[in-house]
C-alpha positions as a Markdown table, in Angstrom:
| # | Residue | x | y | z |
|---|---|---|---|---|
| 1 | Met | -51.5 | -35.9 | -15.0 |
| 2 | Asp | -48.4 | -34.1 | -13.6 |
| 3 | Thr | -48.6 | -33.5 | -9.9 |
| 4 | Thr | -45.2 | -31.9 | -9.6 |
| 5 | His | -45.5 | -28.4 | -8.0 |
| 6 | Glu | -42.6 | -26.0 | -7.7 |
| 7 | Asp | -43.0 | -23.6 | -4.8 |
| 8 | Pro | -42.0 | -20.0 | -5.8 |
| 9 | Ala | -40.5 | -19.6 | -2.3 |
| 10 | Asp | -38.0 | -22.4 | -3.1 |
| 11 | Arg | -36.8 | -20.5 | -6.2 |
| 12 | Asn | -36.3 | -17.3 | -4.2 |
| 13 | Glu | -34.4 | -19.2 | -1.5 |
| 14 | Thr | -32.2 | -20.8 | -4.1 |
| 15 | Arg | -31.4 | -17.3 | -5.6 |
| 16 | Ala | -30.6 | -15.9 | -2.2 |
| 17 | Asp | -28.3 | -18.8 | -1.5 |
| 18 | Ala | -26.6 | -18.3 | -4.8 |
| 19 | Ala | -26.2 | -14.6 | -4.1 |
| 20 | Tyr | -24.7 | -15.3 | -0.7 |
| 21 | Cys | -22.3 | -17.9 | -2.0 |
| 22 | Ala | -21.3 | -15.8 | -5.0 |
| 23 | Ser | -20.0 | -13.0 | -2.7 |
| 24 | Gly | -16.2 | -12.8 | -2.8 |
| 25 | Pro | -13.8 | -13.1 | 0.1 |
| 26 | Thr | -14.0 | -10.4 | 2.8 |
| 27 | Ala | -11.1 | -8.1 | 3.2 |
| 28 | Ser | -8.7 | -8.7 | 6.0 |
| 29 | Pro | -7.3 | -5.8 | 8.1 |
| 30 | Ala | -4.0 | -5.9 | 6.2 |
| 31 | Glu | -5.5 | -5.5 | 2.7 |
| 32 | Pro | -7.1 | -2.0 | 2.6 |
| 33 | Gly | -3.7 | -0.3 | 2.3 |
| 34 | Gly | -2.3 | -2.9 | -0.1 |
| 35 | Pro | 0.6 | -5.2 | 0.7 |
| 36 | Val | 2.4 | -4.4 | 3.9 |
| 37 | Asp | 6.1 | -3.8 | 3.4 |
| 38 | Gly | 6.9 | -2.2 | 6.7 |
| 39 | Pro | 7.3 | -3.7 | 10.2 |
| 40 | Phe | 4.8 | -6.2 | 11.3 |
| 41 | Ala | 3.0 | -6.3 | 14.6 |
| 42 | Glu | 3.9 | -8.9 | 17.2 |
| 43 | Cys | 1.4 | -11.5 | 18.3 |
| 44 | Val | 0.3 | -10.7 | 21.8 |
| 45 | Leu | 0.4 | -14.3 | 22.9 |
| 46 | Cys | 3.6 | -15.7 | 21.4 |
| 47 | Arg | 5.4 | -12.6 | 20.2 |
| 48 | Ala | 5.8 | -14.0 | 16.7 |
| 49 | Pro | 5.3 | -11.6 | 13.8 |
| 50 | Thr | 1.8 | -11.3 | 12.5 |
| 51 | Glu | 0.5 | -10.5 | 9.0 |
| 52 | Tyr | -0.7 | -7.1 | 10.2 |
| 53 | Pro | 1.2 | -3.8 | 10.2 |
| 54 | Glu | 2.4 | -2.3 | 13.5 |
| 55 | Ser | -0.1 | 0.4 | 13.1 |
| 56 | Thr | -3.0 | -2.0 | 13.5 |
| 57 | Arg | -5.1 | -1.2 | 16.6 |
| 58 | Gly | -6.3 | -3.8 | 19.1 |
| 59 | Ile | -5.1 | -7.3 | 19.8 |
| 60 | Thr | -3.0 | -8.8 | 17.0 |
| 61 | Leu | -2.5 | -12.5 | 16.7 |
| 62 | Cys | -0.3 | -14.6 | 14.5 |
| 63 | Pro | -2.2 | -17.1 | 12.2 |
| 64 | Val | -1.5 | -20.0 | 14.6 |
| 65 | Cys | -2.7 | -18.2 | 17.7 |
| 66 | Glu | -5.7 | -16.8 | 15.8 |
| 67 | Trp | -6.7 | -20.3 | 14.7 |
| 68 | Gln | -6.3 | -21.7 | 18.2 |
| 69 | Glu | -8.3 | -18.9 | 19.7 |
| 70 | Ala | -11.1 | -19.5 | 17.2 |
| 71 | Gln | -11.1 | -23.2 | 18.2 |
| 72 | Arg | -11.4 | -22.3 | 21.8 |
| 73 | Thr | -14.2 | -19.9 | 21.4 |
| 74 | Ala | -16.1 | -22.2 | 19.0 |
| 75 | Cys | -16.0 | -25.1 | 21.4 |
| 76 | Ser | -16.9 | -23.2 | 24.5 |
| 77 | Gly | -20.6 | -23.9 | 25.3 |
């Protein structure tokens, strides 16, 4: 006698996980208009050029400062 029972909820959860993982990468602020050829915005912390165009609103950070800021906010309890 086979006592293995597959819960239908497990199958649905697996499908939801697969759909979530199958979604592609999200668009960054620099992508909607295509590649940026013009001037780049300065990082507000170190003044290095960022990957965002000058027309980007708000705080622009270079990849290094953006990564460091993410670390600081992730570790703050």
